[in-house]
C-alpha positions in Angstrom: 84.4 74.4 114.9 84.3 77.2 117.1 85.9 80.5 116.8 87.7 79.7 119.7 89.5 76.3 118.5 92.9 76.5 117.7 93.7 77.2 114.1 97.6 77.3 114.2 100.7 79.0 116.1 102.3 82.4 115.7 106.1 83.1 115.4 106.6 82.7 118.8 104.5 79.5 119.4 101.6 81.0 120.9 97.9 79.5 119.6 96.0 81.5 117.5 92.3 81.1 117.2 89.9 82.1 114.5 88.5 84.9 116.6 92.3 86.1 117.0 92.6 86.9 113.3 88.9 88.1 112.6 88.4 91.9 112.5 85.4 93.8 113.4 83.7 96.5 112.3 84.6 98.8 115.4 88.4 98.0 114.5 88.0 99.0 111.0 86.3 102.4 112.2 88.9 103.0 114.8 91.7 102.2 112.2 90.0 104.8 109.5 89.7 107.5 112.3 93.2 107.4 113.5 94.4 107.3 109.7 92.3 110.6 109.1 94.0 112.1 112.4 97.4 111.0 111.5 97.0 112.5 108.0 95.7 115.9 109.3 98.7 116.2 111.6 101.0 115.5 108.4 98.8 118.3 106.6 99.5 120.8 109.5 103.2 120.1 109.3 103.9 119.8 105.6 104.8 124.0 105.5 108.1 123.5 107.6 109.5 121.0 104.9 111.5 121.6 101.8 110.3 120.8 98.6 112.0 117.2 98.0 110.7 116.3 102.0 107.3 117.3 100.8 107.4 115.2 97.5 108.6 112.0 99.6 105.9 112.7 102.4 103.2 113.2 100.0 104.0 110.1 98.1 104.6 107.9 101.3 101.4 108.8 102.7 99.1 109.1 99.7 98.2 112.9 100.0 97.7 113.6 96.8 94.1 113.7 95.4 92.9 110.3 95.3 96.4 109.0 96.1 97.8 105.9 97.5 100.5 105.2 99.7 103.8 104.2 97.8 106.8 102.3 99.0 110.2 104.1 99.4 111.3 101.9 96.1 108.5 103.5 94.1 109.2 107.1 95.4 113.0 106.5 94.9 112.3 105.3 91.1 109.9 108.4 90.5 112.4 110.9 92.0 115.6 109.3 90.4 117.2 108.8 93.9 118.1 105.8 96.0 115.6 104.0 98.2 118.0 104.7 101.3 118.0 108.4 100.3 114.2 108.4 100.7 114.6 106.6 104.1 116.9 109.1 105.0 114.7 112.1 104.0 111.9 110.2 106.1 114.0 110.2 109.1 114.7 114.0 108.6 111.2 114.8 108.4 110.5 112.7 111.5 113.3 114.7 113.4 111.7 117.8 112.3 108.3 117.0 113.5 109.2 115.8 116.7 
């Protein structure tokens, strides 16, 4: 078997090979650097948010010490609000940052 032999198709019917789904070390490094850049941008913009918006953003992006990213549903449960309200808060934050 070769890395270039077809192993299946995607949702659109395009052929997929093993090489298509294997990541490289370079991919991992780029992804980690991009994540650090994004988080640094978020940290710089936290000061323009109100307390509730900060709670949502910190939870969603795992910004607390040793934190992991959490889902909208997890944050909603923790804050005692609906998932759709968490989503609206996220959208409001993005509007403030744009």
